[in-house]
N, CA, C and O atoms as CSV, one atom per row, in Angstrom:
chain,resi,resn,atom,element,x,y,z
A,1,MET,N,N,-3.241,16.680,-45.939
A,1,MET,CA,C,-3.865,16.656,-44.279
A,1,MET,C,C,-5.088,17.277,-44.496
A,1,MET,O,O,-5.201,18.133,-45.373
A,2,ASP,N,N,-6.108,16.904,-43.723
A,2,ASP,CA,C,-7.526,17.717,-43.516
A,2,ASP,C,C,-7.039,18.730,-42.907
A,2,ASP,O,O,-5.943,18.796,-42.350
A,3,SER,N,N,-8.046,19.745,-43.023
A,3,SER,CA,C,-8.086,21.105,-41.910
A,3,SER,C,C,-8.142,20.595,-40.488
A,3,SER,O,O,-7.613,21.272,-39.607
A,4,GLN,N,N,-8.666,19.599,-40.233
A,4,GLN,CA,C,-8.843,19.184,-38.558
A,4,GLN,C,C,-7.738,19.041,-38.330
A,4,GLN,O,O,-7.461,19.622,-37.281
A,5,THR,N,N,-6.457,18.293,-38.999
A,5,THR,CA,C,-5.233,18.057,-38.628
A,5,THR,C,C,-4.517,19.798,-38.693
A,5,THR,O,O,-3.834,20.171,-37.739
A,6,ASN,N,N,-4.704,20.511,-39.597
A,6,ASN,CA,C,-3.810,21.168,-39.997
A,6,ASN,C,C,-4.347,22.207,-38.827
A,6,ASN,O,O,-3.450,22.914,-38.367
A,7,GLN,N,N,-5.741,22.427,-38.241
A,7,GLN,CA,C,-5.974,23.114,-36.894
A,7,GLN,C,C,-4.976,23.423,-36.166
A,7,GLN,O,O,-4.269,24.381,-35.853
A,8,LEU,N,N,-5.214,21.651,-35.875
A,8,LEU,CA,C,-4.677,20.971,-34.590
A,8,LEU,C,C,-2.917,21.185,-34.792
A,8,LEU,O,O,-2.320,21.257,-33.718
A,9,LEU,N,N,-2.065,21.288,-36.028
A,9,LEU,CA,C,-0.729,21.101,-36.029
A,9,LEU,C,C,-0.381,22.925,-35.406
A,9,LEU,O,O,0.588,23.194,-34.697
A,10,GLU,N,N,-1.377,23.923,-35.863
A,10,GLU,CA,C,-1.015,25.058,-35.813
A,10,GLU,C,C,-1.587,25.643,-34.322
A,10,GLU,O,O,-0.989,26.566,-33.770
A,11,LYS,N,N,-2.561,25.147,-33.837
A,11,LYS,CA,C,-2.481,25.148,-31.763
A,11,LYS,C,C,-1.108,23.803,-31.606
A,11,LYS,O,O,-0.543,23.852,-30.514
A,12,TYR,N,N,-0.778,23.097,-32.219
A,12,TYR,CA,C,0.463,22.517,-31.016
A,12,TYR,C,C,1.729,23.405,-31.238
A,12,TYR,O,O,2.602,23.493,-30.375
A,13,TRP,N,N,1.807,24.273,-32.824
A,13,TRP,CA,C,3.071,24.617,-32.590
A,13,TRP,C,C,2.939,26.264,-31.348
A,13,TRP,O,O,3.819,26.785,-30.663
A,14,ARG,N,N,1.543,26.619,-31.517
A,14,ARG,CA,C,1.621,27.769,-30.683
A,14,ARG,C,C,1.914,27.305,-28.932
A,14,ARG,O,O,2.326,28.036,-28.031
A,15,ALA,N,N,1.582,26.027,-28.877
A,15,ALA,CA,C,1.971,25.412,-27.244
A,15,ALA,C,C,0.312,25.800,-26.674
A,15,ALA,O,O,0.104,26.436,-25.641
A,16,GLU,N,N,-0.699,25.304,-27.524
A,16,GLU,CA,C,-2.007,25.557,-27.137
A,16,GLU,C,C,-2.484,24.483,-26.781
A,16,GLU,O,O,-3.411,24.527,-25.971
A,17,THR,N,N,-2.097,23.427,-27.176
A,17,THR,CA,C,-3.122,22.075,-27.459
A,17,THR,C,C,-2.719,21.441,-25.952
A,17,THR,O,O,-1.703,21.582,-25.270
A,18,THR,N,N,-4.231,20.517,-25.685
A,18,THR,CA,C,-4.301,19.740,-24.841
A,18,THR,C,C,-3.379,18.249,-24.555
A,18,THR,O,O,-2.840,17.925,-25.614
A,19,PRO,N,N,-3.134,17.497,-23.688
A,19,PRO,CA,C,-2.787,16.359,-23.825
A,19,PRO,C,C,-3.782,15.145,-24.994
A,19,PRO,O,O,-3.501,14.258,-25.799
A,20,GLU,N,N,-4.924,15.746,-24.495
A,20,GLU,CA,C,-5.490,14.837,-25.350
A,20,GLU,C,C,-5.556,14.991,-26.871
A,20,GLU,O,O,-5.498,14.136,-27.754
A,21,GLU,N,N,-5.724,16.620,-26.944
A,21,GLU,CA,C,-5.352,17.041,-28.451
A,21,GLU,C,C,-4.311,16.617,-29.376
A,21,GLU,O,O,-4.383,16.446,-30.593
A,22,GLU,N,N,-2.857,16.410,-28.194
A,22,GLU,CA,C,-1.647,15.926,-28.535
A,22,GLU,C,C,-1.572,14.681,-29.005
A,22,GLU,O,O,-0.733,14.369,-29.849
A,23,LYS,N,N,-2.340,13.938,-28.566
A,23,LYS,CA,C,-2.404,12.517,-28.742
A,23,LYS,C,C,-3.039,12.093,-29.923
A,23,LYS,O,O,-2.602,11.166,-30.605
A,24,LEU,N,N,-4.278,12.874,-30.251
A,24,LEU,CA,C,-5.047,12.878,-31.414
A,24,LEU,C,C,-3.885,12.990,-32.885
A,24,LEU,O,O,-3.743,12.201,-33.819
A,25,LEU,N,N,-3.222,14.249,-32.604
A,25,LEU,CA,C,-2.639,14.611,-33.404
A,25,LEU,C,C,-1.156,13.767,-33.541
A,25,LEU,O,O,-0.473,13.683,-34.562
A,26,LYS,N,N,-0.902,13.241,-32.369
A,26,LYS,CA,C,0.348,12.278,-33.052
A,26,LYS,C,C,-0.557,10.976,-33.706
A,26,LYS,O,O,-0.025,10.242,-34.539
A,27,GLU,N,N,-1.664,10.801,-33.357
A,27,GLU,CA,C,-2.056,9.472,-33.984
A,27,GLU,C,C,-2.431,9.637,-35.554
A,27,GLU,O,O,-2.232,8.837,-36.468
A,28,LEU,N,N,-2.933,10.704,-35.580
A,28,LEU,CA,C,-3.138,11.350,-36.781
A,28,LEU,C,C,-1.958,11.322,-38.013
A,28,LEU,O,O,-2.015,11.008,-39.202
A,29,MET,N,N,-0.832,11.823,-37.108
A,29,MET,CA,C,0.718,11.812,-38.088
A,29,MET,C,C,1.071,10.678,-38.345
A,29,MET,O,O,1.398,10.297,-39.469
A,30,SER,N,N,1.050,10.056,-37.423
A,30,SER,CA,C,1.604,8.330,-37.293
A,30,SER,C,C,0.515,7.652,-38.404
A,30,SER,O,O,1.116,6.860,-39.131
A,31,SER,N,N,-0.881,7.750,-38.717
A,31,SER,CA,C,-1.246,7.203,-39.610
A,31,SER,C,C,-1.309,7.999,-40.858
A,31,SER,O,O,-2.026,7.413,-41.670
A,32,ALA,N,N,-0.843,9.087,-41.312
A,32,ALA,CA,C,-0.754,9.827,-42.280
A,32,ALA,C,C,0.662,9.251,-43.501
A,32,ALA,O,O,1.841,8.997,-43.257
A,33,HIS,N,N,0.261,9.233,-44.177
A,33,HIS,CA,C,1.532,8.311,-44.839
A,33,HIS,C,C,2.145,9.746,-45.786
A,33,HIS,O,O,2.649,9.284,-46.809
A,34,ASP,N,N,2.204,10.538,-45.783
A,34,ASP,CA,C,3.152,11.322,-46.155
A,34,ASP,C,C,4.524,11.751,-45.940
A,34,ASP,O,O,4.985,11.691,-44.800
A,35,SER,N,N,5.105,12.104,-46.741
A,35,SER,CA,C,6.401,12.476,-46.354
A,35,SER,C,C,7.160,13.422,-45.718
A,35,SER,O,O,8.378,13.304,-45.587
A,36,SER,N,N,6.143,14.909,-45.072
A,36,SER,CA,C,5.978,15.542,-44.822
A,36,SER,C,C,7.152,16.036,-43.786
A,36,SER,O,O,7.654,14.958,-43.468
A,37,ASP,N,N,7.839,17.007,-43.114
A,37,ASP,CA,C,8.787,16.972,-42.494
A,37,ASP,C,C,8.285,16.746,-40.914
A,37,ASP,O,O,8.993,16.334,-39.995
A,38,GLN,N,N,6.779,17.152,-40.838
A,38,GLN,CA,C,6.210,17.419,-39.754
A,38,GLN,C,C,5.546,15.912,-39.148
A,38,GLN,O,O,5.014,15.645,-38.070
A,39,THR,N,N,5.875,14.990,-40.494
A,39,THR,CA,C,5.202,13.625,-40.000
A,39,THR,C,C,6.491,12.576,-39.361
A,39,THR,O,O,6.434,11.564,-38.662
A,40,HIS,N,N,8.036,13.593,-40.158
A,40,HIS,CA,C,8.749,12.411,-39.465
A,40,HIS,C,C,8.935,13.038,-37.985
A,40,HIS,O,O,9.082,12.250,-37.051
A,41,TYR,N,N,8.935,14.638,-37.705
A,41,TYR,CA,C,9.017,15.121,-36.426
A,41,TYR,C,C,8.750,14.253,-35.687
A,41,TYR,O,O,9.609,13.620,-35.074
A,42,PHE,N,N,7.249,14.005,-35.576
A,42,PHE,CA,C,6.124,13.323,-34.883
A,42,PHE,C,C,6.615,11.465,-34.692
A,42,PHE,O,O,6.506,10.851,-33.631
A,43,GLU,N,N,7.064,10.961,-35.800
A,43,GLU,CA,C,7.822,9.541,-35.733
A,43,GLU,C,C,8.991,9.511,-35.111
A,43,GLU,O,O,9.626,8.513,-34.771
A,44,ALA,N,N,9.273,10.672,-34.963
A,44,ALA,CA,C,11.044,10.904,-34.182
A,44,ALA,C,C,10.992,10.802,-32.390
A,44,ALA,O,O,11.811,10.477,-31.531
A,45,ILE,N,N,9.484,11.297,-32.382
A,45,ILE,CA,C,9.069,11.861,-31.046
A,45,ILE,C,C,8.762,10.555,-30.848
A,45,ILE,O,O,9.698,10.021,-30.251
A,46,SER,N,N,7.810,9.734,-31.093
A,46,SER,CA,C,7.283,8.448,-30.453
A,46,SER,C,C,8.200,7.350,-30.739
A,46,SER,O,O,7.705,6.227,-30.838
A,47,LYS,N,N,9.736,7.529,-30.919
A,47,LYS,CA,C,10.661,6.835,-31.335
A,47,LYS,C,C,11.498,7.140,-29.973
A,47,LYS,O,O,12.004,6.310,-29.217
A,48,LEU,N,N,11.505,8.608,-29.863
A,48,LEU,CA,C,12.509,8.392,-28.535
A,48,LEU,C,C,11.500,8.471,-27.593
A,48,LEU,O,O,11.987,8.906,-26.550
A,49,LYS,N,N,10.577,8.299,-27.507
A,49,LYS,CA,C,9.985,8.363,-26.066
A,49,LYS,C,C,10.290,6.749,-25.937
A,49,LYS,O,O,10.885,6.419,-24.911
A,50,GLN,N,N,9.981,5.821,-26.772
A,50,GLN,CA,C,10.180,4.227,-26.555
A,50,GLN,C,C,11.370,3.777,-26.221
A,50,GLN,O,O,11.386,2.819,-25.448
A,51,GLN,N,N,12.514,4.268,-26.645
A,51,GLN,CA,C,13.519,4.335,-26.177
A,51,GLN,C,C,14.098,4.639,-24.762
A,51,GLN,O,O,13.915,5.764,-24.298
A,52,LYS,N,N,14.657,3.879,-24.184
A,52,LYS,CA,C,15.167,4.022,-22.622
A,52,LYS,C,C,16.691,5.038,-22.551
A,52,LYS,O,O,17.700,4.803,-23.217
A,53,PRO,N,N,16.608,5.600,-22.071
A,53,PRO,CA,C,18.261,5.822,-21.345
A,53,PRO,C,C,19.420,4.798,-21.295
A,53,PRO,O,O,18.982,3.763,-20.793
A,54,GLU,N,N,20.663,4.686,-21.603
A,54,GLU,CA,C,21.817,3.702,-21.261
A,54,GLU,C,C,21.872,4.354,-19.905
A,54,GLU,O,O,21.204,3.894,-18.979
A,55,PHE,N,N,22.629,5.387,-19.758
A,55,PHE,CA,C,22.835,5.650,-18.496
A,55,PHE,C,C,21.999,6.744,-17.604
A,55,PHE,O,O,21.390,7.743,-17.988
A,56,ALA,N,N,22.191,6.179,-16.193
A,56,ALA,CA,C,21.028,7.400,-15.604
A,56,ALA,C,C,22.489,7.989,-14.867
A,56,ALA,O,O,23.452,7.357,-14.434
A,57,PHE,N,N,22.308,8.989,-14.903
A,57,PHE,CA,C,23.698,10.328,-13.855
A,57,PHE,C,C,23.294,9.844,-12.321
A,57,PHE,O,O,22.073,9.853,-12.167
A,58,GLN,N,N,23.933,9.484,-11.322
A,58,GLN,CA,C,23.580,9.386,-9.901
A,58,GLN,C,C,24.859,10.073,-9.302
A,58,GLN,O,O,25.980,9.753,-9.698
A,59,HIS,N,N,24.630,11.172,-8.190
A,59,HIS,CA,C,25.462,11.926,-7.839
A,59,HIS,C,C,26.422,10.959,-6.975
A,59,HIS,O,O,26.206,10.259,-5.986
A,60,PRO,N,N,27.376,11.165,-7.621
A,60,PRO,CA,C,28.612,10.448,-6.075
A,60,PRO,C,C,28.372,10.445,-5.001
A,60,PRO,O,O,28.296,9.445,-4.288
A,61,GLY,N,N,28.194,11.661,-4.657
A,61,GLY,CA,C,27.774,11.889,-3.131
A,61,GLY,C,C,26.672,11.078,-2.481
A,61,GLY,O,O,26.805,10.859,-1.277
A,62,LYS,N,N,25.789,10.684,-2.992
A,62,LYS,CA,C,24.597,9.871,-2.040
A,62,LYS,C,C,25.346,8.463,-2.055
A,62,LYS,O,O,25.060,7.781,-1.071
A,63,GLN,N,N,26.144,7.934,-2.853
A,63,GLN,CA,C,26.732,6.402,-2.799
A,63,GLN,C,C,27.331,6.699,-1.557
A,63,GLN,O,O,26.857,6.160,-0.557
A,64,ILE,N,N,28.389,7.542,-1.435
A,64,ILE,CA,C,29.488,7.486,-0.219
A,64,ILE,C,C,28.805,7.814,1.118
A,64,ILE,O,O,29.196,7.433,2.221
A,65,ARG,N,N,27.529,8.717,0.817
A,65,ARG,CA,C,27.013,8.625,2.228
A,65,ARG,C,C,26.059,7.751,2.503
A,65,ARG,O,O,25.539,7.783,3.618
A,66,MET,N,N,25.760,7.060,1.798
A,66,MET,CA,C,25.047,5.416,2.132
A,66,MET,C,C,25.992,4.658,2.828
A,66,MET,O,O,25.654,4.129,3.887
A,67,MET,N,N,27.555,4.474,2.231
A,67,MET,CA,C,28.321,3.529,2.232
A,67,MET,C,C,28.620,4.505,4.047
A,67,MET,O,O,28.797,3.662,4.926
A,68,TRP,N,N,28.667,5.584,4.451
A,68,TRP,CA,C,29.066,5.704,5.453
A,68,TRP,C,C,28.008,5.236,6.467
A,68,TRP,O,O,28.411,4.662,7.479
A,69,TYR,N,N,26.458,5.464,6.253
A,69,TYR,CA,C,25.713,5.435,6.679
A,69,TYR,C,C,25.595,3.713,7.197
A,69,TYR,O,O,25.188,3.358,8.303
A,70,THR,N,N,26.025,2.869,6.181
A,70,THR,CA,C,26.202,1.508,6.276
A,70,THR,C,C,27.184,1.245,7.617
A,70,THR,O,O,27.015,0.510,8.590
A,71,VAL,N,N,28.206,2.089,7.283
A,71,VAL,CA,C,29.481,1.720,8.217
A,71,VAL,C,C,29.229,1.992,9.693
A,71,VAL,O,O,29.826,1.339,10.549
A,72,ALA,N,N,28.243,3.065,10.045
A,72,ALA,CA,C,27.962,3.351,11.148
A,72,ALA,C,C,26.853,2.521,11.852
A,72,ALA,O,O,26.799,1.884,12.904
A,73,ALA,N,N,26.135,2.746,11.008
A,73,ALA,CA,C,25.061,1.278,11.765
A,73,ALA,C,C,25.988,0.290,12.116
A,73,ALA,O,O,25.900,-0.140,13.266
A,74,SER,N,N,26.738,-0.104,11.485
A,74,SER,CA,C,27.132,-1.730,12.050
A,74,SER,C,C,27.998,-1.463,13.216
A,74,SER,O,O,27.988,-2.108,14.264
A,75,LEU,N,N,28.877,-0.276,12.885
A,75,LEU,CA,C,29.485,0.018,14.322
A,75,LEU,C,C,28.638,0.327,15.550
A,75,LEU,O,O,28.948,-0.132,16.650
A,76,ILE,N,N,27.829,0.915,15.414
A,76,ILE,CA,C,26.301,1.298,16.214
A,76,ILE,C,C,26.198,-0.614,17.067
A,76,ILE,O,O,26.468,-0.845,18.246
A,77,ILE,N,N,25.826,-1.480,16.211
A,77,ILE,CA,C,25.458,-2.606,16.558
A,77,ILE,C,C,26.548,-3.599,17.286
A,77,ILE,O,O,26.348,-4.403,18.196
A,78,GLY,N,N,27.387,-3.381,16.807
A,78,GLY,CA,C,28.685,-3.891,17.331
A,78,GLY,C,C,29.115,-3.780,18.284
A,78,GLY,O,O,29.814,-4.688,18.733
A,79,ILE,N,N,28.861,-2.513,19.072
A,79,ILE,CA,C,29.128,-1.775,19.831
A,79,ILE,C,C,28.049,-2.399,21.084
A,79,ILE,O,O,28.482,-2.984,22.077
A,80,VAL,N,N,26.929,-2.210,20.886
A,80,VAL,CA,C,26.050,-2.411,21.745
A,80,VAL,C,C,26.239,-3.962,21.730
A,80,VAL,O,O,26.263,-4.351,22.898
A,81,VAL,N,N,26.373,-4.926,20.903
A,81,VAL,CA,C,25.975,-6.428,21.031
A,81,VAL,C,C,27.278,-6.582,21.915
A,81,VAL,O,O,27.226,-7.644,22.535
A,82,VAL,N,N,28.451,-5.848,22.176
A,82,VAL,CA,C,30.099,-6.300,22.842
A,82,VAL,C,C,29.589,-5.740,24.582
A,82,VAL,O,O,29.801,-6.379,25.612
A,83,SER,N,N,28.977,-4.567,24.490
A,83,SER,CA,C,28.743,-4.032,25.527
A,83,SER,C,C,27.721,-4.990,26.371
A,83,SER,O,O,27.908,-5.540,27.456
A,84,GLY,N,N,26.735,-5.004,25.629
A,84,GLY,CA,C,25.994,-6.284,26.522
A,84,GLY,C,C,26.910,-7.651,26.822
A,84,GLY,O,O,27.069,-8.015,27.988
A,85,LEU,N,N,27.433,-8.301,25.841
A,85,LEU,CA,C,28.213,-9.456,26.718
A,85,LEU,C,C,29.015,-9.338,27.453
A,85,LEU,O,O,29.420,-10.335,28.052
A,86,PHE,N,N,29.744,-7.649,27.781
A,86,PHE,CA,C,30.541,-7.852,28.795
A,86,PHE,C,C,29.591,-7.208,30.179
A,86,PHE,O,O,29.911,-7.298,31.364
A,87,ARG,N,N,28.196,-6.466,29.542
A,87,ARG,CA,C,27.697,-6.192,30.954
A,87,ARG,C,C,26.976,-7.422,31.837
A,87,ARG,O,O,26.557,-7.477,32.993
A,88,TYR,N,N,27.019,-8.089,31.069
A,88,TYR,CA,C,26.152,-9.304,31.247
A,88,TYR,C,C,27.269,-10.896,31.749
A,88,TYR,O,O,27.450,-11.707,30.841
A,89,ASN,N,N,27.815,-11.155,32.922
A,89,ASN,CA,C,28.977,-12.343,33.147
A,89,ASN,C,C,28.365,-13.170,33.351
A,89,ASN,O,O,27.952,-13.238,34.509
A,90,TYR,N,N,27.987,-14.165,32.472
A,90,TYR,CA,C,27.214,-15.455,33.055
A,90,TYR,C,C,28.016,-16.342,33.561
A,90,TYR,O,O,28.877,-16.707,32.760
A,91,THR,N,N,28.080,-17.020,34.988
A,91,THR,CA,C,28.700,-17.598,35.748
A,91,THR,C,C,27.786,-19.165,36.153
A,91,THR,O,O,26.619,-19.341,36.502
A,92,GLN,N,N,28.763,-19.988,35.950
A,92,GLN,CA,C,27.809,-21.439,36.395
A,92,GLN,C,C,27.803,-21.479,38.157
A,92,GLN,O,O,27.275,-22.396,38.787
A,93,ALA,N,N,28.505,-20.284,38.805
A,93,ALA,CA,C,28.594,-20.679,40.070
A,93,ALA,C,C,27.345,-19.802,40.873
A,93,ALA,O,O,26.997,-20.130,42.007
A,94,ALA,N,N,26.932,-19.043,40.392
A,94,ALA,CA,C,25.415,-18.777,40.821
A,94,ALA,C,C,24.066,-19.682,40.768
A,94,ALA,O,O,22.951,-19.518,41.265
A,95,TYR,N,N,24.712,-20.855,39.839
A,95,TYR,CA,C,23.618,-22.186,39.851
A,95,TYR,C,C,23.878,-23.460,40.479
A,95,TYR,O,O,23.266,-24.504,40.254
A,96,ASN,N,N,25.222,-23.222,41.611
A,96,ASN,CA,C,26.022,-24.315,42.287
A,96,ASN,C,C,24.867,-24.294,43.552
A,96,ASN,O,O,24.368,-23.264,44.006
A,97,VAL,N,N,24.519,-25.915,44.081
A,97,VAL,CA,C,24.035,-25.535,45.060
A,97,VAL,C,C,25.078,-27.308,45.556
A,97,VAL,O,O,25.202,-28.383,44.970
A,98,ASN,N,N,25.582,-26.785,46.822
A,98,ASN,CA,C,26.041,-27.613,47.763
A,98,ASN,C,C,25.052,-28.541,48.225
A,98,ASN,O,O,24.912,-29.673,47.763
A,99,ASP,N,N,24.415,-28.073,49.085
A,99,ASP,CA,C,22.966,-28.283,49.841
A,99,ASP,C,C,22.295,-29.893,48.894
A,99,ASP,O,O,21.738,-29.775,47.803
A,100,PRO,N,N,22.440,-30.863,49.374
A,100,PRO,CA,C,21.730,-32.069,49.037
A,100,PRO,C,C,20.004,-31.712,48.974
A,100,PRO,O,O,19.548,-31.432,47.866
A,101,ASP,N,N,19.330,-31.724,49.835
A,101,ASP,CA,C,18.310,-31.157,50.103
A,101,ASP,C,C,17.568,-30.302,49.855
A,101,ASP,O,O,16.340,-30.289,49.944
A,102,LYS,N,N,18.658,-29.099,49.344
A,102,LYS,CA,C,18.473,-27.766,48.763
A,102,LYS,C,C,18.261,-28.276,46.662
A,102,LYS,O,O,17.380,-27.819,45.934
A,103,ALA,N,N,19.053,-28.998,46.355
A,103,ALA,CA,C,19.014,-29.354,45.369
A,103,ALA,C,C,18.094,-30.144,45.081
A,103,ALA,O,O,17.472,-30.033,44.024
A,104,PHE,N,N,17.812,-31.211,46.093
A,104,PHE,CA,C,16.366,-31.966,45.906
A,104,PHE,C,C,15.168,-31.203,45.257
A,104,PHE,O,O,14.564,-31.250,44.186
A,105,GLU,N,N,15.084,-30.157,46.927
A,105,GLU,CA,C,13.627,-29.402,46.212
A,105,GLU,C,C,13.602,-28.909,45.472
A,105,GLU,O,O,12.441,-28.872,45.066
A,106,ILE,N,N,14.636,-28.047,44.505
A,106,ILE,CA,C,15.133,-27.579,43.201
A,106,ILE,C,C,14.567,-28.392,41.958
A,106,ILE,O,O,13.816,-28.051,41.043
A,107,THR,N,N,15.308,-29.793,42.310
A,107,THR,CA,C,14.904,-30.192,41.136
A,107,THR,C,C,13.294,-30.877,41.304
A,107,THR,O,O,12.745,-31.514,40.405
A,108,ARG,N,N,12.717,-30.604,42.586
A,108,ARG,CA,C,11.219,-31.396,42.565
A,108,ARG,C,C,10.344,-30.540,42.330
A,108,ARG,O,O,9.187,-30.848,42.046
A,109,GLN,N,N,10.932,-28.887,42.448
A,109,GLN,CA,C,9.875,-28.145,42.113
A,109,GLN,C,C,10.069,-27.592,40.690
A,109,GLN,O,O,9.342,-26.739,40.180
A,110,ALA,N,N,11.149,-28.184,40.096
A,110,ALA,CA,C,11.327,-28.303,38.372
A,110,ALA,C,C,10.379,-29.347,37.509
A,110,ALA,O,O,9.787,-29.095,36.459
A,111,LEU,N,N,10.397,-30.379,38.122
A,111,LEU,CA,C,9.306,-31.482,37.619
A,111,LEU,C,C,8.417,-31.323,38.008
A,111,LEU,O,O,7.652,-31.847,37.199
A,112,MET,N,N,7.694,-30.801,39.001
A,112,MET,CA,C,6.343,-30.481,39.318
A,112,MET,C,C,5.602,-29.410,38.164
A,112,MET,O,O,4.451,-29.500,37.736
A,113,MET,N,N,6.944,-28.068,37.703
A,113,MET,CA,C,6.412,-27.394,36.545
A,113,MET,C,C,5.750,-27.991,35.412
A,113,MET,O,O,4.690,-27.776,34.824
A,114,VAL,N,N,6.735,-28.837,35.282
A,114,VAL,CA,C,6.798,-29.294,34.253
A,114,VAL,C,C,5.501,-30.719,34.068
A,114,VAL,O,O,4.752,-30.870,33.103
A,115,SER,N,N,5.569,-31.470,35.132
A,115,SER,CA,C,4.360,-31.666,35.239
A,115,SER,C,C,2.763,-31.417,34.984
A,115,SER,O,O,1.828,-32.011,34.446
A,116,ASP,N,N,3.002,-30.158,35.705
A,116,ASP,CA,C,1.458,-29.715,35.742
A,116,ASP,C,C,1.550,-28.788,33.955
A,116,ASP,O,O,0.511,-28.324,33.485
A,117,GLY,N,N,2.594,-28.689,33.360
A,117,GLY,CA,C,2.308,-28.194,32.034
A,117,GLY,C,C,1.736,-29.405,30.966
A,117,GLY,O,O,1.052,-29.167,29.971
A,118,LEU,N,N,2.204,-30.827,31.436
A,118,LEU,CA,C,2.200,-32.164,30.492
A,118,LEU,C,C,0.474,-32.165,31.070
A,118,LEU,O,O,-0.420,-32.213,30.225
A,119,ASN,N,N,0.159,-32.113,32.456
A,119,ASN,CA,C,-1.334,-32.575,32.791
A,119,ASN,C,C,-2.255,-31.512,32.062
A,119,ASN,O,O,-3.286,-31.871,31.494
A,120,GLU,N,N,-1.784,-29.998,32.105
A,120,GLU,CA,C,-2.735,-29.298,31.169
A,120,GLU,C,C,-3.075,-29.758,29.713
A,120,GLU,O,O,-4.093,-30.024,29.074
A,121,GLY,N,N,-2.223,-29.736,29.582
A,121,GLY,CA,C,-1.971,-30.557,27.521
A,121,GLY,C,C,-2.680,-31.756,27.361
A,121,GLY,O,O,-3.033,-32.068,26.224
A,122,LYS,N,N,-3.017,-32.670,28.569
A,122,LYS,CA,C,-3.747,-33.642,28.501
A,122,LYS,C,C,-5.146,-33.407,28.843
A,122,LYS,O,O,-6.157,-33.868,28.312
A,123,ASN,N,N,-5.052,-32.804,29.582
A,123,ASN,CA,C,-6.629,-32.312,29.683
A,123,ASN,C,C,-7.257,-31.369,28.920
A,123,ASN,O,O,-8.416,-30.998,29.106
A,124,TYR,N,N,-6.237,-30.817,27.733
A,124,TYR,CA,C,-7.003,-29.985,26.874
A,124,TYR,C,C,-7.160,-30.798,25.393
A,124,TYR,O,O,-7.840,-30.373,24.459
A,125,SER,N,N,-6.492,-31.883,25.385
A,125,SER,CA,C,-6.272,-32.929,24.837
A,125,SER,C,C,-7.953,-33.230,24.435
A,125,SER,O,O,-8.714,-32.913,23.520
A,126,THR,N,N,-8.028,-34.082,25.775
A,126,THR,CA,C,-9.484,-35.107,25.985
A,126,THR,C,C,-10.545,-33.950,25.465
A,126,THR,O,O,-11.485,-34.348,24.777
A,127,VAL,N,N,-10.444,-32.530,25.761
A,127,VAL,CA,C,-11.452,-31.561,25.769
A,127,VAL,C,C,-11.543,-31.913,23.999
A,127,VAL,O,O,-12.531,-32.272,23.359
A,128,GLN,N,N,-10.546,-31.736,23.657
A,128,GLN,CA,C,-10.617,-31.520,22.089
A,128,GLN,C,C,-11.158,-32.818,21.202
A,128,GLN,O,O,-11.967,-32.814,20.274
A,129,LEU,N,N,-10.458,-33.904,21.785
A,129,LEU,CA,C,-11.200,-35.055,21.086
A,129,LEU,C,C,-12.125,-35.503,21.489
A,129,LEU,O,O,-12.210,-36.721,21.329
A,130,GLN,N,N,-13.541,-34.652,22.365
A,130,GLN,CA,C,-14.462,-34.882,22.522
A,130,GLN,C,C,-15.350,-33.709,21.500
A,130,GLN,O,O,-16.210,-34.102,20.711
A,131,GLN,N,N,-15.121,-32.766,21.600
A,131,GLN,CA,C,-15.871,-32.173,20.758
A,131,GLN,C,C,-15.508,-32.503,19.025
A,131,GLN,O,O,-16.326,-32.411,18.110
A,132,LEU,N,N,-14.502,-32.780,18.939
A,132,LEU,CA,C,-13.857,-33.669,17.482
A,132,LEU,C,C,-15.151,-35.115,17.272
A,132,LEU,O,O,-15.638,-35.324,16.161
A,133,ASN,N,N,-15.473,-35.824,18.288
A,133,ASN,CA,C,-16.137,-36.727,18.236
A,133,ASN,C,C,-17.999,-36.690,18.226
A,133,ASN,O,O,-18.822,-37.594,18.080
A,134,LYS,N,N,-18.169,-34.951,18.494
A,134,LYS,CA,C,-19.482,-34.675,18.746
A,134,LYS,C,C,-20.335,-34.435,17.225
A,134,LYS,O,O,-21.554,-34.425,17.056
A,135,PRO,N,N,-19.277,-34.257,16.239
A,135,PRO,CA,C,-20.103,-34.522,14.752
A,135,PRO,C,C,-20.332,-35.505,14.041
A,135,PRO,O,O,-21.064,-35.546,13.052
A,136,LYS,N,N,-19.265,-36.961,14.857
A,136,LYS,CA,C,-19.848,-38.297,14.428
A,136,LYS,C,C,-21.101,-38.692,15.388
A,136,LYS,O,O,-21.890,-39.454,14.828
A,137,GLU,N,N,-21.373,-38.406,16.441
A,137,GLU,CA,C,-22.278,-38.784,17.042
A,137,GLU,C,C,-23.423,-38.444,16.615
A,137,GLU,O,O,-24.376,-39.222,16.649
A,138,ILE,N,N,-23.508,-37.052,16.081
A,138,ILE,CA,C,-24.894,-36.532,15.893
A,138,ILE,C,C,-24.786,-37.044,14.432
A,138,ILE,O,O,-25.908,-37.147,13.936
A,139,LEU,N,N,-23.953,-37.337,13.731
A,139,LEU,CA,C,-24.389,-37.910,11.887
A,139,LEU,C,C,-24.685,-39.197,12.171
A,139,LEU,O,O,-25.510,-39.675,11.392
A,140,SER,N,N,-24.246,-40.018,13.129
A,140,SER,CA,C,-24.479,-41.916,13.161
A,140,SER,C,C,-25.836,-41.451,14.191
A,140,SER,O,O,-26.747,-42.260,14.012
A,141,GLY,N,N,-26.071,-40.781,14.828
A,141,GLY,CA,C,-27.833,-40.404,15.231
A,141,GLY,C,C,-28.843,-40.298,14.208
A,141,GLY,O,O,-29.907,-40.917,14.220
A,142,ASN,N,N,-28.337,-39.214,13.028
A,142,ASN,CA,C,-29.106,-38.607,11.892
A,142,ASN,C,C,-29.814,-40.153,11.501
A,142,ASN,O,O,-30.940,-40.577,11.761
A,143,ASN,N,N,-28.329,-40.984,10.555
A,143,ASN,CA,C,-28.304,-42.165,10.428
A,143,ASN,C,C,-29.356,-43.573,10.676
A,143,ASN,O,O,-29.796,-44.429,9.909
A,144,ASN,N,N,-29.492,-43.327,12.100
A,144,ASN,CA,C,-30.369,-44.443,12.427
A,144,ASN,C,C,-31.642,-44.075,12.613
A,144,ASN,O,O,-32.366,-44.915,13.147
A,145,LYS,N,N,-32.203,-42.836,12.255
A,145,LYS,CA,C,-33.466,-42.748,12.148
A,145,LYS,C,C,-34.817,-42.757,11.112
A,145,LYS,O,O,-35.950,-42.615,11.574
C-alpha cells in the first residue's frame, strides 16, 4: 500500500475522514489485491451494504391501530348512508296529479324545456359548422387566384 492509502486508513480508524475520503478509501481497498485484514474488512462492508434485510420489524400495535381506524371509518360511513336513506322518504304520492288539465300543463312545460335545450344545441351546431367551412372557403379562394 502507498502512503496516501496508509494516511487515509489512519484517519479512518480515528473517525476523522469525510464521506468523500471514505469512498476513495473503499475504492482503493477494493482495487488492492493484497490479502490483508483491512482489505477483507472493506470488502465485507461493501457486501453487507449490497445485501437487503430479509425481515424488517414492524410493531404489531400499528397494524392493530390501522385495522381499528378502518373499521371505525366503515361504521361511520355506513351510519351516514343509512341515516340519509331513512331521512329522505321518497314516495310517488308527491308526484301524483289527479287533475288532467294540471297534468297536461306539467307535461307541456317539461317538453318545452327539452325543446328549448334541443333548439340551443341546433343553433350552436350550425354556428360551429359555419366556422368549420371558413378555412375551406379561404383555401378555395386562394386556389382561384
